[in-house]
N, C-alpha and C positions, 0 to 999 in steps of 0.2 A: 504493499500499500504506499503510495507516495503522498507526500504532503505538499501543501501549496507553499510555495517559496515565501519566505517572510511571515508566514502565519505564526502565531504564538505556540501552537502545538508543534509545528516543525522545528522550531528554534529549541523548544525543550528537549525534544527527541535528539537533535543533533548535540546539544550540549551534554546530554545524559551519554551519548555515544562517545564523545571526546573524553568525559570524565572516565568512562570505563576504560579505554585505550590507555589513559594516563596512569590508572591504578594498576593496570596490567604491565606498566612500564613498556607498553608497545609504542610504535611509531606510526604517525600518519603519513599518508602519501602526500606527495607534493600538491596533488589536486585538491585533497581534503584540507590540507594547510591553507590553501588560497581560499577554500570555501569558508573555513573559520575566520580568516581575515575579513572576507566580506561580511560575514554574519555580524561580527564585532563593528565593523565600519558603519553598519545601519543604525547603531545606537547615537543618539544625540551627544552622548558624552564619550565617544569612541577614543578621542586623544587621551583622555584621563585614563581610560580603561587599559589602552595600549601602554602608556607610560607606567601605569601601576604593575602591569603584568612584566614589563621589562626590568623594572626595579627588583621585583620579587624574584625573577629567574636569576638575575645577577648575584643578588644577595645570597641566593641558595648556593651559587657556584664559587663565590669568593667569600671566604669568611672575613670577619672583621679582623683586621691586623693587630697583632698583640703590640705591646709597647716595645719589646725586643725587635719585631718586625719593622716597626715605624723607624727605629733608630738605625737599624741595618740598611733600611731603604735610603735613609738620608746619606749614609756613608758610601753607599753605591754611587759610582761616577754616573753623571747624568746621561751619557750617551748609552751606557748599559741599561740604565733604567727605562729609557725610551724605547731601546729595541725589545726589552721585555714586554712593556706596555704595548707596542704595535703587534707583538706576537700574541699576546692575551686578547687584545681587540679582534684580531683576525679569527682566533679561535671562537670568540663569542658570535662574531658575524656569520661564520660557516654554520654555526649551531641555529641561528635564528634565520638564515637566508638560504635554506637548501636549494642548491642547483645554480645559484648565482656565483659569478666571478668576483673574486675578492683580491685586490692588489694593495699592497702598502704604498703609501705616498710619502716620499722623503724629499720634498722640495725644500728649499731654503726657508725656514721658519714655518713650514707647513707639514709637520709629520703627522700621519694619519692614515686611514684607509679609505679606498674607493670600492664601492660595491656596484657592479654592473648587472643591470636587469633584476633588481631586488624585488621579490615577492611583496614585501612590506609595503613599498611604495606603488608597485604596478597594479596592485589588487584593491588598494584602498582610495578614496577619494582625496585628492589633493596630497597624497602621500602621508596621510594620517597614521598610517602603520610605522612611519619612521620614528614616531614617538617611543615606541617599543625599543627599538634599536637604540635610539639616543639615550633613554634611561638607563639601558643595560650597559652601554659604553661608559656612561657617566659614572656608575658604580665601578666598573673596571678601572677607570682612570683613577678614582679616588683610593681603591684599594691594591692596585698594582703599581701605579705611577707615583705620583707624589701628592701631597697635601695641598699643592698650588696648582695641580693640573686641572686645566678647563678644557671642555669639549665644545666644539660648534659643528653645526650640521649646515654647512654653507651651499652645498650644491644638493638638489633633490629631484629625482625623476619626476615625482609627483607634482613638481612645481615646473616641468619642463626642461630640466637639465638632462644631459646623456647619461649621467651617472649620480649615485648619491655619494656624498664625501663627508667623513667626519675627521675634523682636525684638532690635534692637541696644542694647547698653548700654555704656558706658565703664567700664573697671575703673579703680578708683582707683589710681594709682602710689604705691608706698610712698616716703616723703621720707627 
């Protein structure tokens, strides 16, 4: 029995199915992933839902750094710290953007990642799904990078660009 797309019953059935897959630690297909993104995108608060999901996923993946880890991170050379952060960001992007091409960006002053043909941007209105990636990468930058690492999402497929780009910058600490 098929349900009407967008009907309350259909949404509940699909959410129940996704929850069952999650509980079994299963993996949904790329098509189902796109369908889930579109389902969330229909909500008026979709950007908030995507951002919350991104934070929750990243917080589960990256534990809060201990005091020792924060001190060790400060003593790690900046170049090595940035390489570790780019690698962690790439891993997060691969997990959240199945099938998308992910490339590191190492332009002068613009270290980060490019995601080509990202499902989060291509299947949602105006790239609303990018809020999920932005929130996840923000947690990643905080826990793997440095306390002053800031993330920006300057290019977005959902806004007409040819790729989505997230770039890391270091905020200047007030003296």
